[in-house]
Short mmCIF file of the C-alpha atoms (twelve columns), coordinates in Angstrom:
data_MODEL
# 
_entry.id   MODEL 
# 
loop_
_atom_site.group_PDB 
_atom_site.id 
_atom_site.type_symbol 
_atom_site.label_atom_id 
_atom_site.label_alt_id 
_atom_site.label_comp_id 
_atom_site.label_asym_id 
_atom_site.label_seq_id 
_atom_site.Cartn_x 
_atom_site.Cartn_y 
_atom_site.Cartn_z 
_atom_site.pdbx_PDB_model_num 
ATOM 1  C CA . MET A 1  0.240  -0.010  -0.098  1 
ATOM 2  C CA . PRO A 2  3.428  2.659   0.508   1 
ATOM 3  C CA . PHE A 3  3.817  2.048   -2.298  1 
ATOM 4  C CA . LEU A 4  1.447  2.567   -4.526  1 
ATOM 5  C CA . ILE A 5  1.114  6.164   -2.369  1 
ATOM 6  C CA . VAL A 6  4.241  7.015   -3.288  1 
ATOM 7  C CA . LEU A 7  4.119  5.729   -6.379  1 
ATOM 8  C CA . SER A 8  0.788  8.093   -6.820  1 
ATOM 9  C CA . ALA A 9  2.611  10.924  -6.387  1 
ATOM 10 C CA . VAL A 10 5.363  10.703  -7.888  1 
ATOM 11 C CA . LEU A 11 3.465  10.079  -11.034 1 
ATOM 12 C CA . LEU A 12 1.371  13.766  -10.149 1 
ATOM 13 C CA . VAL A 13 4.955  14.790  -9.902  1 
ATOM 14 C CA . VAL A 14 4.940  14.489  -13.305 1 
ATOM 15 C CA . VAL A 15 2.064  15.835  -14.840 1 
ATOM 16 C CA . VAL A 16 2.173  18.343  -13.530 1 
ATOM 17 C CA . PHE A 17 5.455  18.820  -14.529 1 
ATOM 18 C CA . ALA A 18 4.908  17.809  -17.526 1 
ATOM 19 C CA . LEU A 19 1.853  20.185  -17.922 1 
ATOM 20 C CA . GLN A 20 3.330  23.285  -16.880 1 
ATOM 21 C CA . ASN A 21 6.404  22.828  -19.346 1 
ATOM 22 C CA . SER A 22 4.124  22.521  -22.853 1 
ATOM 23 C CA . GLN A 23 7.150  24.240  -25.532 1 
ATOM 24 C CA . ALA A 24 8.403  22.328  -28.160 1 
ATOM 25 C CA . VAL A 25 11.774 20.838  -27.589 1 
ATOM 26 C CA . THR A 26 14.297 19.215  -30.010 1 
ATOM 27 C CA . VAL A 27 15.530 15.586  -29.141 1 
ATOM 28 C CA . ARG A 28 18.831 14.853  -30.583 1 
ATOM 29 C CA . PHE A 29 20.169 10.631  -30.756 1 
ATOM 30 C CA . LEU A 30 22.709 9.490   -32.928 1 
ATOM 31 C CA . TYR A 31 21.074 9.715   -35.623 1 
ATOM 32 C CA . TRP A 32 17.943 10.799  -34.622 1 
ATOM 33 C CA . GLN A 33 16.439 14.016  -34.308 1 
ATOM 34 C CA . ILE A 34 12.310 14.553  -32.633 1 
ATOM 35 C CA . GLN A 35 11.190 17.980  -31.903 1 
ATOM 36 C CA . SER A 36 7.822  17.419  -29.853 1 
ATOM 37 C CA . SER A 37 6.157  18.857  -26.777 1 
ATOM 38 C CA . LEU A 38 8.566  18.933  -23.923 1 
ATOM 39 C CA . ALA A 39 5.375  16.909  -22.054 1 
ATOM 40 C CA . VAL A 40 5.339  14.149  -24.156 1 
ATOM 41 C CA . VAL A 41 9.368  13.769  -23.535 1 
ATOM 42 C CA . THR A 42 8.970  13.969  -20.181 1 
ATOM 43 C CA . ILE A 43 6.046  11.320  -19.855 1 
ATOM 44 C CA . ALA A 44 8.273  9.410   -22.187 1 
ATOM 45 C CA . ALA A 45 11.026 9.417   -20.502 1 
ATOM 46 C CA . THR A 46 9.927  8.665   -17.042 1 
ATOM 47 C CA . THR A 47 7.052  5.668   -19.193 1 
ATOM 48 C CA . ALA A 48 11.458 4.341   -20.284 1 
ATOM 49 C CA . GLY A 49 12.828 4.977   -16.753 1 
ATOM 50 C CA . VAL A 50 10.040 2.478   -14.540 1 
ATOM 51 C CA . LEU A 51 10.010 -0.102  -18.184 1 
ATOM 52 C CA . ILE A 52 13.667 -0.321  -17.226 1 
ATOM 53 C CA . ALA A 53 13.827 -0.928  -14.273 1 
ATOM 54 C CA . GLY A 54 10.493 -2.807  -14.424 1 
ATOM 55 C CA . LEU A 55 12.571 -5.370  -15.133 1 
ATOM 56 C CA . PHE A 56 15.792 -5.206  -14.014 1 
ATOM 57 C CA . GLY A 57 13.831 -5.678  -10.591 1 
ATOM 58 C CA . SER A 58 11.633 -8.737  -12.064 1 
ATOM 59 C CA . ALA A 59 15.599 -10.574 -13.433 1 
ATOM 60 C CA . SER A 60 16.765 -10.325 -9.818  1 
ATOM 61 C CA . ARG A 61 13.109 -12.210 -8.145  1 
ATOM 62 C CA . LEU A 62 13.402 -14.292 -11.092 1 
ATOM 63 C CA . TRP A 63 16.935 -14.680 -9.981  1 
ATOM 64 C CA . ARG A 64 15.783 -15.270 -6.060  1 
ATOM 65 C CA . TRP A 65 12.853 -17.591 -7.305  1 
ATOM 66 C CA . LYS A 66 14.782 -20.267 -9.001  1 
ATOM 67 C CA . ARG A 67 18.029 -19.903 -6.214  1 
ATOM 68 C CA . GLY A 68 15.136 -20.323 -3.432  1 
ATOM 69 C CA . ARG A 69 13.271 -22.998 -5.570  1 
ATOM 70 C CA . ALA A 70 16.673 -24.903 -6.192  1 
ATOM 71 C CA . ALA A 71 17.800 -24.650 -1.932  1 
ATOM 72 C CA . LYS A 72 14.111 -26.049 -1.829  1 
ATOM 73 C CA . ALA A 73 14.740 -29.195 -4.022  1 
ATOM 74 C CA . GLU A 74 18.750 -29.878 -1.549  1 
ATOM 75 C CA . ALA A 75 16.494 -29.670 1.458   1 
ATOM 76 C CA . ARG A 76 14.240 -32.209 -0.240  1 
ATOM 77 C CA . SER A 77 17.278 -34.789 -1.534  1 
ATOM 78 C CA . GLY A 78 19.257 -34.085 1.142   1 
ATOM 79 C CA . PRO A 79 23.221 -32.791 1.517   1 
ATOM 80 C CA . PRO A 80 24.704 -35.496 -0.995  1 
ATOM 81 C CA . SER A 81 25.854 -38.630 0.087   1 
ATOM 82 C CA . ARG A 82 30.027 -40.207 0.877   1 
ATOM 83 C CA . ASP A 83 29.746 -44.136 -0.250  1 
ATOM 84 C CA . GLY A 84 33.507 -44.483 -0.720  1 
ATOM 85 C CA . ALA A 85 34.469 -42.929 2.653   1 
# 
């Protein structure tokens, strides 16, 4: 629940900032050049940041899930036996 409150506050700040800065800007990246309002550029950059953070978060969560699953499987089978000792 606190996560949703913080997310809503950040979203509100971004939207207010974008709406107050509606002048046209030119964005250049490598060979591309795009002219758009600063509001669209701000919202697009925020969205891209959220998606990239989500991908990294999902990868971390998947890694922890696999590690936990392997640990549970090892706990079920027990420690490796030493027959030759």
